[in-house]
C-alpha positions as CSV (number, residue, x, y, z in Angstrom):
1,X,125.9,118.6,172.0
2,X,122.3,117.3,172.0
3,X,119.5,119.2,170.4
4,X,117.2,118.4,173.2
5,X,119.1,120.6,175.6
6,X,118.9,123.7,173.4
7,X,115.4,123.4,171.8
8,X,112.1,124.3,173.5
9,X,110.2,121.2,174.8
10,X,107.2,122.3,172.8
11,X,109.1,121.7,169.6
12,X,109.4,118.0,170.4
13,X,105.8,117.4,171.6
14,X,104.2,114.1,172.6
15,X,104.1,112.8,169.1
16,X,107.8,112.9,168.8
17,X,108.3,111.3,172.2
18,X,106.2,108.4,171.0
19,X,108.3,108.0,167.9
20,X,111.4,106.9,169.6
21,X,111.8,103.1,169.0
22,X,114.5,100.5,169.6
23,X,116.5,99.1,166.7
24,X,114.6,95.8,166.9
25,X,111.3,97.5,166.0
26,X,112.9,98.8,162.8
27,X,113.8,95.4,161.5
28,X,110.8,94.8,159.2
29,X,111.3,98.1,157.5
30,X,115.0,97.4,157.0
31,X,114.3,94.0,155.6
32,X,111.8,95.7,153.1
33,X,114.3,98.2,151.8
34,X,117.2,95.7,151.7
35,X,115.2,93.1,149.9
36,X,112.3,94.0,147.7
37,X,113.4,97.4,146.7
38,X,116.9,96.5,145.7
39,X,116.1,93.0,144.8
40,X,113.3,94.2,142.7
41,X,115.3,95.3,139.9
42,X,118.8,96.2,140.7
43,X,118.9,93.6,138.0
44,X,116.3,95.3,136.0
45,X,117.9,98.6,135.5
46,X,121.6,98.4,134.8
47,X,124.1,100.9,136.0
48,X,126.9,102.2,134.0
49,X,127.8,104.8,136.5
50,X,131.3,104.6,137.8
51,X,132.0,106.5,141.0
52,X,135.2,108.2,140.1
53,X,133.6,109.7,137.0
54,X,131.0,111.6,138.9
55,X,127.3,111.5,138.5
56,X,124.9,113.1,136.1
57,X,122.7,113.8,139.1
58,X,125.3,115.7,140.9
59,X,124.6,119.1,139.5
60,X,122.7,121.6,141.7
61,X,119.9,123.8,140.2
62,X,120.9,127.4,140.6
63,X,117.5,128.4,141.9
64,X,118.2,126.7,145.2
65,X,119.6,128.4,148.2
66,X,123.1,127.2,149.2
67,X,122.6,127.7,152.9
68,X,123.2,124.9,155.3
69,X,120.2,124.1,157.5
70,X,121.7,121.1,159.4
71,X,124.7,122.9,161.0
72,X,126.3,122.1,164.3
73,X,128.3,119.1,165.4
74,X,125.3,117.0,166.5
75,X,123.2,117.7,163.5
76,X,126.1,117.0,161.1
77,X,126.8,113.8,162.8
78,X,123.2,112.8,162.6
79,X,123.1,113.4,158.9
80,X,126.3,111.5,158.3
81,X,125.0,108.6,160.3
82,X,121.9,108.7,158.2
83,X,124.0,108.6,155.0
84,X,126.0,105.7,156.2
85,X,122.9,103.7,157.2
86,X,121.2,104.4,153.9
87,X,124.3,103.4,152.0
88,X,124.6,100.1,153.9
89,X,120.9,99.3,153.5
90,X,120.7,100.1,149.8
91,X,124.0,98.5,148.9
92,X,123.0,95.0,150.0
93,X,122.6,92.6,147.1
94,X,120.0,89.9,146.8
95,X,121.1,86.4,146.1
96,X,120.4,86.7,142.4
97,X,123.0,89.5,142.1
98,X,125.7,87.7,144.2
99,X,126.0,85.1,141.4
100,X,127.9,87.7,139.4
101,X,130.9,87.6,141.7
102,X,131.9,88.6,145.2
103,X,133.1,92.1,144.2
104,X,130.1,93.0,142.0
105,X,128.4,96.1,143.3
106,X,125.4,97.8,141.7
107,X,126.2,101.2,143.0
108,X,129.4,101.4,141.0
109,X,128.0,100.8,137.5
110,X,124.8,102.2,136.1
111,X,123.3,102.9,132.7
112,X,120.6,105.6,132.8
113,X,117.4,104.6,131.0
114,X,115.6,107.0,128.6
115,X,113.3,109.2,130.7
116,X,111.0,111.4,128.6
117,X,109.0,114.3,130.0
118,X,105.2,114.0,129.5
119,X,102.3,116.3,130.0
120,X,99.0,116.0,131.8
121,X,97.2,116.1,128.5
122,X,99.2,113.1,127.3
123,X,98.3,111.2,130.4
124,X,94.6,111.8,129.9
125,X,94.8,110.4,126.3
126,X,93.2,106.9,126.2
127,X,95.9,104.3,125.9
128,X,96.2,101.9,123.0
129,X,94.0,98.8,123.2
130,X,96.8,96.4,124.1
131,X,99.3,99.0,125.4
132,X,102.2,97.3,123.7
133,X,103.6,100.1,121.5
134,X,107.1,101.4,122.1
135,X,107.0,105.0,123.3
136,X,109.3,107.5,121.8
137,X,110.1,111.0,123.1
138,X,107.6,113.6,121.9
139,X,108.9,116.3,119.6
140,X,109.8,119.4,121.6
141,X,110.3,117.4,124.8
142,X,113.8,116.0,124.9
143,X,114.7,113.1,127.2
144,X,115.4,114.0,130.8
145,X,118.5,113.2,132.8
146,X,118.3,112.7,136.5
147,X,120.0,116.1,137.1
148,X,117.1,117.8,135.3
149,X,114.2,116.4,137.2
150,X,113.9,119.4,139.6
151,X,114.9,122.0,137.1
152,X,112.4,124.9,136.5
153,X,109.7,124.0,133.9
154,X,109.3,125.7,130.5
155,X,107.6,128.7,132.2
156,X,110.4,129.2,134.7
157,X,108.4,127.9,137.6
158,X,110.1,126.0,140.4
159,X,109.4,122.2,140.3
160,X,108.9,120.7,143.7
161,X,107.1,117.5,143.0
162,X,108.2,115.0,140.2
163,X,106.3,111.9,139.3
164,X,108.2,109.1,137.5
165,X,106.1,106.3,136.1
166,X,106.9,103.2,134.2
167,X,105.6,99.7,133.5
168,X,106.8,96.6,135.3
169,X,110.4,96.0,134.4
170,X,111.5,99.5,133.5
171,X,113.6,99.8,136.7
172,X,111.8,102.3,138.9
173,X,113.2,100.7,142.0
174,X,116.7,100.9,140.6
175,X,116.4,104.6,139.9
176,X,115.4,105.1,143.6
177,X,118.4,103.1,144.7
178,X,120.7,105.1,142.4
179,X,119.4,108.5,143.7
180,X,119.7,107.4,147.3
181,X,123.2,106.1,146.9
182,X,124.2,109.2,144.9
183,X,123.1,111.3,147.9
184,X,124.9,109.1,150.3
185,X,128.1,109.5,148.4
186,X,127.8,113.3,148.1
187,X,126.8,113.3,144.5
188,X,123.5,115.1,145.1
189,X,124.6,118.4,146.7
190,X,121.2,120.0,145.8
191,X,119.7,118.2,148.9
192,X,120.9,118.3,152.4
193,X,118.6,115.6,153.6
194,X,117.0,112.7,151.8
195,X,114.2,110.6,153.4
196,X,113.0,107.6,151.3
197,X,109.7,106.0,152.1
198,X,108.4,102.7,150.7
199,X,104.7,103.0,150.0
200,X,104.4,99.2,150.5
201,X,105.7,99.7,154.0
202,X,103.3,102.6,154.7
203,X,100.3,100.7,153.4
204,X,101.1,97.8,155.8
205,X,100.3,100.2,158.6
206,X,96.7,100.6,157.5
207,X,94.9,103.4,159.1
208,X,96.8,103.4,162.4
209,X,97.5,107.0,163.2
210,X,101.1,108.2,163.3
211,X,102.7,111.6,162.7
212,X,105.3,112.4,160.0
213,X,107.9,112.8,162.7
214,X,107.0,109.4,164.1
215,X,107.2,107.7,160.6
216,X,110.7,109.2,160.0
217,X,112.0,108.5,163.5
218,X,110.7,104.9,163.5
219,X,112.6,104.2,160.3
220,X,115.6,106.4,160.7
221,X,116.5,106.7,164.3
222,X,119.6,108.7,163.5
223,X,117.4,111.6,162.4
224,X,115.5,111.9,165.8
225,X,117.6,114.7,167.0
226,X,117.1,116.9,163.9
227,X,113.4,116.4,163.2
228,X,112.5,119.9,164.4
229,X,114.8,121.3,161.7
230,X,113.1,119.6,158.8
231,X,110.7,122.5,158.1
232,X,113.6,124.9,157.9
233,X,115.4,122.8,155.2
234,X,112.9,123.9,152.6
235,X,113.5,122.6,149.1
236,X,116.8,121.1,150.2
237,X,114.8,118.3,152.0
238,X,113.9,115.5,149.5
239,X,111.2,112.9,150.2
240,X,111.3,109.9,147.9
241,X,108.0,108.0,147.8
242,X,108.5,104.7,146.0
243,X,105.7,102.6,144.7
244,X,102.7,105.0,145.1
245,X,100.4,102.4,143.5
246,X,100.4,100.6,146.9
247,X,98.6,103.5,148.7
248,X,94.9,104.4,148.3
249,X,95.0,108.2,148.3
250,X,91.9,110.4,148.7
251,X,92.5,114.1,147.8
252,X,88.9,115.1,148.5
253,X,88.6,117.3,151.6
254,X,85.7,115.2,152.7
255,X,88.0,112.1,152.6
256,X,91.3,113.6,153.9
257,X,91.3,116.7,156.0
258,X,93.9,119.4,155.9
259,X,96.9,119.0,158.2
260,X,100.1,121.0,158.3
261,X,101.5,119.8,161.6
262,X,104.2,117.1,161.1
263,X,103.8,116.0,164.7
264,X,100.0,115.4,164.5
265,X,99.1,111.7,164.2
266,X,97.2,110.8,161.1
267,X,96.8,107.8,158.9
268,X,99.9,107.4,156.7
269,X,97.9,107.9,153.5
270,X,96.6,111.2,154.9
271,X,100.1,112.4,155.7
272,X,101.2,111.6,152.1
273,X,98.2,113.4,150.7
274,X,99.0,116.6,152.7
275,X,102.7,116.4,151.7
276,X,101.7,116.2,148.1
277,X,99.1,119.0,148.6
278,X,102.1,121.1,149.8
279,X,100.0,121.8,152.9
280,X,102.5,120.0,155.2
281,X,106.2,121.1,154.7
282,X,105.2,123.1,151.6
283,X,108.8,123.9,150.6
284,X,110.0,120.3,150.6
285,X,110.9,118.5,147.3
286,X,109.2,115.2,146.5
287,X,110.0,112.4,144.1
288,X,107.3,109.8,143.4
289,X,107.6,106.6,141.5
290,X,104.6,104.6,140.4
291,X,103.1,102.3,137.8
292,X,101.1,104.0,134.9
293,X,97.7,103.0,136.2
294,X,98.2,104.9,139.5
295,X,99.5,108.2,138.0
296,X,96.0,109.7,138.1
297,X,95.7,109.2,141.8
298,X,97.6,112.5,142.3
299,X,95.7,115.5,140.8
300,X,97.9,117.1,138.2
301,X,97.8,120.5,139.9
302,X,100.0,119.1,142.6
303,X,102.6,117.8,140.2
304,X,105.4,120.0,138.7
305,X,106.8,117.4,136.2
306,X,105.9,114.0,134.9
307,X,108.6,111.7,133.6
308,X,108.0,108.4,131.8
309,X,110.7,105.8,132.2
310,X,111.0,104.4,128.7
311,X,113.8,101.8,129.2
312,X,116.5,101.1,126.7
313,X,114.9,102.3,123.5
314,X,118.4,102.8,122.1
315,X,120.4,99.6,121.4
316,X,123.6,101.4,122.3
317,X,122.3,101.5,125.9
318,X,121.7,97.8,125.7
319,X,125.2,97.1,124.5
320,X,126.7,99.3,127.2
321,X,124.8,97.4,129.8
322,X,126.0,94.1,128.5
323,X,129.6,95.2,128.3
324,X,129.6,96.4,131.9
325,X,127.8,93.3,133.2
326,X,129.6,90.6,131.3
327,X,133.0,92.2,131.6
328,X,132.9,92.2,135.4
329,X,136.2,90.5,136.7
330,X,134.2,88.0,138.7
331,X,131.6,87.2,136.1
332,X,133.0,83.8,135.3
333,X,133.8,82.7,138.8
334,X,131.8,80.0,140.5
335,X,130.2,80.3,143.9
336,X,132.7,80.9,146.6
337,X,135.4,81.4,144.1
338,X,135.3,77.8,142.9
339,X,135.8,76.9,139.3
340,X,137.8,78.7,136.7
341,X,137.2,82.3,136.0
342,X,136.3,83.2,132.4
343,X,139.2,84.8,130.6
344,X,139.0,88.4,129.2
345,X,139.0,87.0,125.7
346,X,136.0,84.7,126.5
347,X,134.0,87.6,128.0
348,X,134.8,89.8,125.1
349,X,133.7,87.1,122.7
350,X,130.3,86.8,124.5
351,X,129.8,90.5,124.3
352,X,130.8,90.7,120.7
353,X,128.4,87.8,119.7
354,X,125.6,89.4,121.7
355,X,126.2,92.8,120.1
356,X,126.1,91.3,116.6
357,X,122.8,89.5,117.4
358,X,121.3,92.8,118.8
359,X,122.1,94.4,115.5
360,X,120.9,91.6,113.2
361,X,118.1,90.0,115.3
362,X,115.8,92.8,116.1
363,X,113.4,90.8,118.2
364,X,116.0,90.3,121.0
365,X,116.6,94.1,120.8
366,X,112.9,94.6,121.3
367,X,112.9,92.3,124.3
368,X,115.9,94.2,125.8
369,X,113.9,97.4,125.5
370,X,113.0,96.6,129.1
371,X,116.1,96.8,131.3
372,X,114.9,93.8,133.4
373,X,115.2,91.5,130.4
374,X,118.8,92.7,129.9
375,X,119.4,91.3,133.3
376,X,117.7,88.0,132.4
377,X,119.9,87.7,129.3
378,X,123.0,88.2,131.4
379,X,121.9,85.8,134.1
380,X,121.2,83.2,131.4
381,X,124.5,83.6,129.7
382,X,126.2,83.4,133.1
383,X,124.4,80.1,133.8
384,X,125.3,78.7,130.4
385,X,129.0,79.7,130.3
386,X,130.2,79.9,133.9
387,X,130.6,77.3,136.6
388,X,127.1,76.9,138.1
389,X,126.5,77.5,141.8
390,X,125.0,74.4,143.6
391,X,121.3,74.2,143.2
392,X,120.9,76.8,140.6
393,X,118.7,75.8,137.7
394,X,117.3,77.5,134.6
395,X,113.9,77.3,136.1
396,X,115.1,79.0,139.3
397,X,116.6,81.8,137.3
398,X,113.3,82.5,135.6
399,X,111.4,82.1,138.9
400,X,113.8,84.5,140.7
401,X,113.5,86.9,137.8
402,X,109.7,87.0,138.3
403,X,110.2,87.4,142.0
404,X,112.5,90.4,141.6
405,X,109.9,92.0,139.4
406,X,106.6,90.9,141.1
407,X,107.4,90.1,144.7
408,X,104.6,91.5,146.9
409,X,103.0,93.2,143.9
410,X,99.2,93.3,143.9
411,X,97.3,94.0,140.7
412,X,95.2,96.9,142.1
413,X,95.5,98.1,145.7
414,X,92.0,99.6,145.4
415,X,90.4,96.3,144.6
416,X,89.2,94.4,147.7
417,X,90.3,91.0,146.3
418,X,93.9,92.1,146.7
419,X,94.8,89.8,143.8
420,X,98.5,89.0,143.2
421,X,99.8,90.5,140.0
422,X,101.8,87.3,139.2
423,X,98.7,85.2,139.8
424,X,96.7,87.2,137.3
425,X,99.5,86.9,134.8
426,X,99.7,83.2,135.3
427,X,96.0,82.9,134.6
428,X,95.9,85.1,131.5
429,X,99.3,85.0,129.9
430,X,99.7,81.4,131.0
431,X,96.6,80.4,129.1
432,X,97.9,82.2,126.0
433,X,101.3,80.6,126.3
434,X,99.9,77.1,126.8
435,X,97.5,77.4,123.8
436,X,100.6,78.4,121.8
437,X,102.6,75.4,122.9
438,X,99.6,73.1,122.2
439,X,99.1,74.5,118.7
440,X,102.9,74.9,118.2
441,X,102.9,78.6,117.4
442,X,104.8,81.6,118.8
443,X,103.0,84.4,116.9
444,X,99.7,85.7,118.2
445,X,97.2,87.9,116.7
446,X,95.4,90.7,118.6
447,X,92.3,88.5,118.7
448,X,94.3,85.7,120.3
449,X,95.6,88.0,123.0
450,X,92.2,89.6,123.6
451,X,90.5,86.2,123.8
452,X,92.8,85.1,126.6
453,X,92.6,88.4,128.5
454,X,88.9,88.8,128.3
455,X,87.8,85.2,128.7
456,X,85.2,84.9,131.6
457,X,85.0,88.6,132.4
458,X,81.5,89.5,133.6
459,X,81.7,92.3,136.2
460,X,82.9,95.9,136.2
461,X,85.6,95.0,138.7
462,X,87.1,92.3,136.5
463,X,87.3,94.7,133.6
464,X,89.0,97.3,135.8
465,X,91.6,94.7,136.8
466,X,92.2,93.9,133.1
467,X,92.6,97.7,132.4
468,X,95.3,97.9,135.2
469,X,97.1,94.8,133.9
470,X,97.2,96.1,130.3
471,X,98.7,99.4,131.4
472,X,101.1,98.1,134.0
473,X,102.3,94.6,133.0
474,X,101.2,93.4,129.6
475,X,104.3,94.9,127.9
476,X,106.4,92.9,130.3
477,X,105.2,89.6,128.8
478,X,104.3,90.4,125.2
479,X,106.1,92.5,122.6
480,X,105.2,93.5,119.1
481,X,106.8,91.2,116.5
482,X,109.4,93.1,114.4
483,X,110.4,90.1,112.2
484,X,109.6,90.4,108.5
485,X,106.4,88.6,107.5
486,X,104.9,88.8,111.0
487,X,104.2,92.5,111.5
488,X,101.1,93.2,113.4
489,X,101.4,90.1,115.6
490,X,102.7,89.7,119.1
491,X,105.3,87.3,120.6
492,X,106.4,86.6,124.2
493,X,109.2,88.9,125.1
494,X,111.7,86.1,125.1
495,X,110.7,82.6,123.6
496,X,111.6,80.8,126.8
497,X,109.1,82.9,128.8
498,X,106.3,81.4,126.7
499,X,107.3,77.9,127.7
500,X,107.8,78.9,131.4
501,X,104.4,80.4,131.6
502,X,102.8,77.5,129.8
503,X,104.4,75.1,132.4
504,X,103.3,77.4,135.2
505,X,99.7,77.4,133.9
506,X,99.7,73.6,134.0
507,X,101.4,73.0,137.4
508,X,99.1,75.5,139.1
509,X,96.1,73.5,137.8
510,X,94.6,76.4,135.9
511,X,93.9,74.3,132.8
512,X,90.6,72.6,133.5
513,X,88.0,71.0,131.3
514,X,84.3,71.7,131.7
515,X,83.9,68.3,133.4
516,X,86.6,69.1,135.8
517,X,85.2,72.6,136.7
518,X,81.7,71.2,137.2
519,X,83.0,68.2,139.0
520,X,85.1,70.3,141.4
521,X,82.1,72.5,142.2
522,X,79.9,69.5,142.9
523,X,82.6,67.8,145.0
524,X,83.2,70.9,147.1
525,X,79.4,71.3,147.6
526,X,79.1,67.7,148.7
527,X,82.1,68.0,150.9
528,X,80.7,71.0,152.7
529,X,77.3,69.4,153.5
530,X,78.2,65.7,153.3
531,X,78.7,65.1,157.0
532,X,75.6,66.9,158.0
533,X,73.4,65.2,155.4
534,X,74.9,61.8,156.1
535,X,74.1,62.2,159.8
536,X,70.4,63.2,159.0
537,X,70.0,60.4,156.6
538,X,71.4,57.9,159.1
539,X,68.8,59.0,161.7
540,X,65.9,59.0,159.2
541,X,66.9,55.6,157.9
542,X,66.6,54.1,161.4
543,X,63.1,55.6,161.9
544,X,61.7,55.1,158.4
545,X,63.1,52.1,156.6
546,X,63.0,53.6,153.1
547,X,65.0,51.7,150.4
548,X,66.1,54.9,148.6
549,X,67.9,56.5,151.5
550,X,70.9,54.1,151.6
551,X,71.3,54.6,147.9
552,X,71.4,58.3,148.3
553,X,73.8,58.0,151.2
554,X,76.2,56.0,149.1
555,X,76.0,58.5,146.2
556,X,77.2,61.2,148.5
557,X,80.4,59.2,149.1
558,X,80.9,58.3,145.4
559,X,80.9,61.9,144.0
560,X,84.3,63.0,145.5
561,X,85.9,59.7,144.4
562,X,84.6,60.2,140.8
563,X,86.0,63.7,140.8
564,X,89.3,62.5,142.1
565,X,89.5,60.0,139.3
566,X,88.8,62.7,136.7
567,X,91.6,64.8,138.1
568,X,93.9,61.9,138.1
569,X,93.2,61.2,134.5
570,X,93.8,64.8,133.7
571,X,97.2,64.7,135.4
572,X,98.1,61.6,133.4
573,X,97.1,63.3,130.2
574,X,99.3,66.3,131.1
575,X,102.2,64.0,132.0
576,X,101.7,62.1,128.7
577,X,101.8,65.3,126.7
578,X,104.9,66.5,128.6
579,X,106.8,63.3,128.0
580,X,105.8,63.1,124.3
581,X,107.1,66.7,123.9
582,X,110.4,65.6,125.5
583,X,110.9,62.6,123.3
584,X,109.6,63.8,119.9
585,X,111.4,62.0,117.1
586,X,111.4,65.2,115.0
587,X,113.8,66.7,117.6
588,X,116.2,63.7,117.8
589,X,118.9,65.3,115.7
590,X,118.7,69.0,116.7
591,X,120.9,70.6,119.3
592,X,120.3,70.1,123.0
593,X,118.1,72.7,124.8
594,X,121.1,74.4,126.4
595,X,122.7,75.0,123.0
596,X,119.4,76.1,121.6
597,X,119.0,78.7,124.4
598,X,122.5,80.0,123.9
599,X,121.9,80.3,120.1
600,X,118.7,82.3,120.7
601,X,120.7,84.8,122.7
602,X,124.0,84.9,120.9
603,X,122.8,84.2,117.4
604,X,123.5,81.3,115.1
605,X,126.9,81.4,113.4
606,X,126.8,80.9,109.6
607,X,124.2,81.8,107.0
608,X,120.7,82.6,108.2
609,X,117.5,81.2,106.8
610,X,116.1,83.3,104.0
611,X,112.8,85.0,105.0
612,X,111.0,83.4,102.0
613,X,112.0,79.9,103.0
614,X,109.3,77.8,104.7
615,X,109.7,78.1,108.5
616,X,110.9,75.2,110.5
617,X,108.5,73.5,112.9
618,X,108.5,75.3,116.3
619,X,110.3,73.5,119.1
620,X,109.1,73.6,122.7
621,X,111.7,71.4,124.4
622,X,112.0,73.7,127.4
623,X,108.4,73.3,128.3
624,X,108.8,69.9,130.0
625,X,112.0,71.1,131.6
626,X,110.2,74.0,133.2
627,X,107.4,71.7,134.3
628,X,109.8,69.5,136.2
629,X,111.6,72.6,137.6
630,X,108.5,74.2,138.9
631,X,107.6,71.1,140.9
632,X,110.9,71.4,142.9
633,X,110.6,72.5,146.5
634,X,112.8,75.6,145.9
635,X,110.7,77.0,143.1
636,X,107.4,76.2,144.8
637,X,108.5,78.2,147.8
638,X,109.3,81.2,145.6
639,X,106.1,80.9,143.7
640,X,104.2,80.9,147.0
641,X,105.7,84.3,147.7
642,X,104.3,85.5,144.4
643,X,100.8,84.4,145.2
644,X,101.0,81.3,143.1
645,X,101.1,78.4,145.6
646,X,101.5,74.8,144.4
647,X,100.2,72.4,147.1
648,X,102.6,69.7,148.1
649,X,100.0,67.0,147.5
650,X,99.4,68.2,143.9
651,X,103.2,68.3,143.3
652,X,103.5,64.7,144.5
653,X,100.7,63.5,142.4
654,X,102.0,65.3,139.3
655,X,105.4,63.8,139.9
656,X,104.0,60.3,140.2
657,X,102.1,60.8,136.9
658,X,105.3,62.0,135.2
659,X,107.4,59.2,136.7
660,X,104.9,56.6,135.4
661,X,105.1,58.0,131.8
662,X,108.9,58.5,131.9
663,X,109.3,54.9,133.1
664,X,107.7,53.7,129.9
665,X,109.2,56.0,127.3
666,X,112.5,56.7,129.0
667,X,114.0,53.2,128.5
668,X,114.4,53.7,124.8
669,X,117.9,54.4,123.4
670,X,118.2,58.2,122.7
671,X,120.5,60.2,120.5
672,X,123.2,62.0,122.5
673,X,121.5,65.5,122.4
674,X,118.2,64.0,123.5
675,X,119.8,62.0,126.3
676,X,121.4,65.2,127.6
677,X,117.9,66.9,127.5
678,X,116.5,63.9,129.5
679,X,119.3,64.4,132.1
680,X,118.6,68.2,132.1
681,X,115.0,67.5,133.0
682,X,116.1,65.6,136.0
683,X,118.5,68.3,136.9
684,X,115.7,70.9,136.8
685,X,113.5,68.7,138.9
686,X,116.1,68.6,141.8
687,X,114.8,65.3,143.2
688,X,117.5,62.7,143.6
689,X,115.1,59.9,144.7
690,X,112.9,60.5,141.7
691,X,115.8,60.6,139.3
692,X,117.4,57.5,140.8
693,X,114.2,55.5,140.3
694,X,113.6,56.7,136.7
695,X,117.2,56.3,135.6
696,X,117.8,52.9,137.3
697,X,117.7,51.2,133.9
698,X,120.3,53.5,132.3
699,X,123.5,51.4,131.5
700,X,125.1,53.4,128.7
701,X,125.8,57.1,128.8
702,X,126.5,58.1,125.2
703,X,127.1,61.8,124.8
704,X,129.5,61.6,121.9
705,X,129.6,64.8,119.9
706,X,127.8,66.9,122.5
707,X,129.8,70.1,123.4
708,X,130.3,69.7,127.1
709,X,130.2,73.2,128.6
710,X,130.6,73.8,132.4
711,X,126.9,73.7,132.9
712,X,126.4,70.5,131.0
713,X,129.2,68.8,133.1
714,X,127.4,70.1,136.2
715,X,124.1,68.7,135.0
716,X,125.5,65.2,134.2
717,X,127.4,65.0,137.5
718,X,124.5,66.2,139.6
719,X,122.0,63.7,138.1
720,X,124.2,60.6,137.7
721,X,127.0,61.2,140.2
722,X,125.0,59.9,143.2
723,X,123.7,56.7,141.5
724,X,124.6,53.3,142.9
725,X,124.5,51.0,139.9
726,X,127.5,50.8,137.5
727,X,127.4,52.2,134.0
728,X,128.6,49.7,131.4
729,X,130.0,52.5,129.2
730,X,130.4,56.3,129.3
731,X,131.2,57.7,125.8
732,X,132.3,61.4,125.8
733,X,134.3,61.3,122.5
734,X,134.5,64.7,120.6
735,X,132.9,66.6,123.5
736,X,135.4,69.5,123.7
737,X,136.1,68.5,127.3
738,X,138.7,70.3,129.3
739,X,140.5,69.3,132.6
740,X,137.9,71.3,134.6
741,X,135.1,69.3,133.0
742,X,136.9,66.0,133.8
743,X,137.2,67.1,137.5
744,X,133.4,67.9,137.6
745,X,132.5,64.6,136.0
746,X,134.7,62.5,138.4
747,X,131.7,61.0,140.3
748,X,130.2,59.7,137.0
749,X,133.6,58.3,135.8
750,X,133.8,56.3,139.1
751,X,130.7,54.4,138.1
752,X,131.9,53.5,134.6
753,X,133.5,50.3,133.4
754,X,134.4,51.6,129.9
755,X,135.3,55.3,129.5
756,X,135.8,56.9,126.1
757,X,137.5,60.3,126.1
758,X,139.1,60.3,122.7
759,X,139.2,63.4,120.4
760,X,139.0,65.9,123.2
761,X,142.4,67.6,123.1
762,X,142.7,67.4,126.9
763,X,146.4,68.3,127.1
764,X,148.9,67.4,129.8
765,X,146.9,69.0,132.6
766,X,144.4,66.2,132.3
767,X,147.0,63.6,133.3
768,X,146.8,64.3,137.0
769,X,143.0,64.2,136.9
770,X,143.0,60.8,135.2
771,X,145.7,59.5,137.5
772,X,143.6,60.4,140.5
773,X,140.6,58.7,138.9
774,X,142.4,55.5,138.2
775,X,144.0,55.3,141.7
776,X,140.7,56.0,143.4
777,X,139.5,53.1,145.6
778,X,136.0,53.2,144.1
779,X,137.2,53.2,140.4
780,X,135.6,50.4,138.3
781,X,137.2,51.3,134.9
782,X,138.5,48.4,132.9
783,X,138.8,50.1,129.5
784,X,140.0,53.7,129.0
785,X,140.2,55.3,125.6
């Protein structure tokens, strides 16, 4: 039956009739929920929740009525369709998650973060100056589980509104996804209907009036028939408001009037205010997620419980996450099923090494305090130890990681500048990172951090933006150092993030000398008025033959050229510094950058350096790799989405400057590990024409002694496999090659005249690969060892 036949027409009203939309009109909203919400940290917040074990959120508070408000065939079908639609939308994986295998599903495995209950008095307490301290549950307030969020409070009062807040990277979006999917699969029986709203989506509507019924019907057409029954559902109706920091809410009566009619059109922000006031649908339950800086936008009298998402403060949660992620059956399989899947023993070995490093290397445990960094660790290990999908680079992993955390995020929605959160981080944290790379240090004092954050602040609005950044995102980039001898200092959450942000700071052109800043302002001024002034001077010169006018006329043309030369010299200086960092003689005999990164995550086997021994010189070999990677078209497109655009012309000019310097220094004979680093730079750059020109003089490929993992074989094949000139010798002796590596390197072998594969224990399986190589019509091999 249809509810329209049995309900009075007055219950529907004109507002509801205007709410009915076609499926095509819902597309932008569906895209939002299927991409930013689940892309924005499915990765961040792990899931160790297995369906057949049941959910911690499945218990129902005893205070709720067990009556069914959505009864009848049509109503039940509408709710079931709503469940199916939500399950489909919230189960879609972003590209970054599909790398873990075709059967990987985020709704099947989940590890709950630590959620501690906080009080309004605690929220009013002024935060620490740098807001970097780890939070621990307050005595007397044990951590909350998801099943306890709507339990009665300490005084026995019913909790109807819960606010969960957490800094960037703690996994607020993933908690929303988990609750929605739990409800879809029947694991939240306390609620008969769940309606999720993205506050980013609502803010995009501006002040255009729409009723609550219209907002629901436009986004969930399957609920059109049961909208009149929402009020009768009472507390068994749950609204989920995700990302409240996107909305500017005004709880003053003068700013937002009272409205209790769900069919009366109002601005979306006004509807949310009246829902939170409990003036509209007063019995409904509401769950809000937000960043810490926006918690105060809701008066505490309207909130029944506050919960802070504290991440993985227990290393056991981190280990559980890594076990579930890295032990996925498909975790070692290449894109499309290509490649050789990692064996169970190999996956167990990775997990064991990582667990030992978490216990002994406390800094990585401090980094994995944020669930999002647990995802980054797993993605990096997957890149290093599994067959690499085509086009995936280390830079793209870090760029995607930032997109999953910062995509569409503005620093402060109340600020008229609408500044991108990632752009602000690139300017401030990038400056600190680059200064560290320049001075070869990774430990920063509080004065160092404050100097980069507060540089150039003059207005009240700028200080307000800094306050928001400190509360919401600073902990994402910096962590207190827990290593002996460096207490009281700060480090970047993972070492590679410092080098990435330093490279981003350079390629965005944020590093400017005083001459460049002044020159740019003058050049822009001359450019704005140049044509008009030139026209006036031309007319005056014809009427009054003054000798000074032609000189002034020419000066106007010279200023932009001089500024262009200054910028060009700056690009050459940056390219020179980058190439020198890549070819430092001090680094000639250390491991290649890929092995260094693996060791930083899994730990170094063997005796550790004693804390009293003098520290080794800091190595920043990833910095030039990231610079090349950020100039690739793929990463520039993603950075543009983050509010950090790199102009194509700037990228071309930077590439030309780098090619000029590489052409001079890249001809020298390099040790095997440094040669692999050179090839890895070209792989990150993803520009075959650039690489072909720079590497045209390479005649000998000597990688003897380098452990050729799947990703290293992919790097060498991708960079050298498409070249046209022959290689006099390819030496891969003692490289721990396997038959899969031989198959990957086949395009390179076809260019070689001498091929050395001795001391690799290839086994009989390699015979067929070598036979196909020697019988290939393009094979040039004359000597095979």
